[in-house]
ROLUM-978504 format. One record per residue (C-alpha): residue number from 1; residue in three letters; chain; x, z, y. Coordinates in steps of 0.25 Angstrom, whole numbers, padded with zeros to 4 digits. Layout:
% ROLUM-978504
SITE pos code unit     x     z     y
SITE NUM  ALA    A     X     Z     Y
...
//
This chain:
% ROLUM-978504
SITE pos code unit     x     z     y
SITE   1  MET    A  0000  0000  0000
SITE   2  HIS    A  0005 -0003  0013
SITE   3  VAL    A  0001  0004  0026
SITE   4  GLN    A  0004 -0003  0040
SITE   5  GLY    A  0006  0004  0052
SITE   6  SER    A  0009  0019  0055
SITE   7  ALA    A  0003  0031  0062
SITE   8  ASP    A  0011  0037  0073
SITE   9  ARG    A  0007  0048  0084
SITE  10  ASN    A  0002  0037  0093
SITE  11  GLU    A -0006  0030  0082
SITE  12  ARG    A -0018  0035  0073
SITE  13  SER    A -0014  0041  0059
SITE  14  ALA    A -0017  0032  0047
SITE  15  SER    A -0023  0036  0034
SITE  16  ILE    A -0025  0031  0020
SITE  17  VAL    A -0036  0036  0010
SITE  18  ASN    A -0036  0031 -0004
SITE  19  ILE    A -0049  0034 -0012
SITE  20  ALA    A -0044  0041 -0026
SITE  21  SER    A -0053  0048 -0035
SITE  22  THR    A -0052  0061 -0043
SITE  23  PHE    A -0051  0053 -0055
SITE  24  GLY    A -0036  0050 -0050
SITE  25  LEU    A -0034  0065 -0049
SITE  26  MET    A -0040  0070 -0063
SITE  27  GLY    A -0043  0061 -0075
SITE  28  TYR    A -0057  0059 -0080
SITE  29  PRO    A -0062  0052 -0093
SITE  30  GLY    A -0062  0037 -0094
SITE  31  SER    A -0056  0035 -0080
SITE  32  SER    A -0041  0032 -0083
SITE  33  PRO    A -0040  0019 -0075
SITE  34  TYR    A -0048  0024 -0063
SITE  35  ALA    A -0041  0038 -0064
SITE  36  ALA    A -0027  0031 -0064
SITE  37  THR    A -0030  0022 -0053
SITE  38  LYS    A -0035  0034 -0043
SITE  39  ALA    A -0023  0042 -0048
SITE  40  GLY    A -0014  0031 -0043
SITE  41  LEU    A -0021  0030 -0031
SITE  42  VAL    A -0018  0046 -0029
SITE  43  GLY    A -0004  0044 -0031
SITE  44  LEU    A -0003  0032 -0021
SITE  45  THR    A -0011  0041 -0010
SITE  46  ARG    A -0001  0051 -0012
SITE  47  GLN    A  0012  0042 -0010
SITE  48  MET    A  0005  0035  0001
SITE  49  ALA    A  0003  0048  0008
SITE  50  ILE    A  0018  0051  0006
SITE  51  ASP    A  0023  0037  0011
SITE  52  TYR    A  0014  0035  0022
SITE  53  SER    A  0014  0051  0029
SITE  54  PRO    A  0026  0046  0038
SITE  55  LYS    A  0018  0036  0044
SITE  56  ALA    A  0007  0046  0047
SITE  57  ILE    A -0002  0039  0036
SITE  58  ARG    A -0011  0049  0028
SITE  59  VAL    A -0014  0044  0014
SITE  60  ASN    A -0025  0051  0007
SITE  61  ALA    A -0035  0049 -0005
SITE  62  VAL    A -0049  0054 -0008
SITE  63  ALA    A -0053  0057 -0022
SITE  64  PRO    A -0068  0056 -0025
SITE  65  GLY    A -0073  0063 -0037
SITE  66  ILE    A -0084  0061 -0046
SITE  67  ASP    A -0098  0061 -0041
SITE  68  ARG    A -0106  0067 -0051
SITE  69  HIS    A -0119  0058 -0051
SITE  70  PRO    A -0128  0058 -0062
SITE  71  VAL    A -0126  0043 -0065
SITE  72  ASP    A -0111  0046 -0067
SITE  73  ARG    A -0112  0058 -0078
SITE  74  ARG    A -0104  0051 -0088
SITE  75  THR    A -0092  0052 -0078
SITE  76  TYR    A -0092  0067 -0077
//
């Protein structure tokens, strides 16, 4: 990923927000490919935060969990 530009005191700061998942933080039955992808995104987010912090660019991830809706009972 390439981020162009920088944020200094005269400019607004920048941020990148990735959409991860709780599946990337802990395992769930039958979700290996999805969980592996989201775990990779969590690692990428951490590394990008380290790489871009000198340029005042914040990098974070949000990790929504399972919505316990009656239609999805087989998931949980």
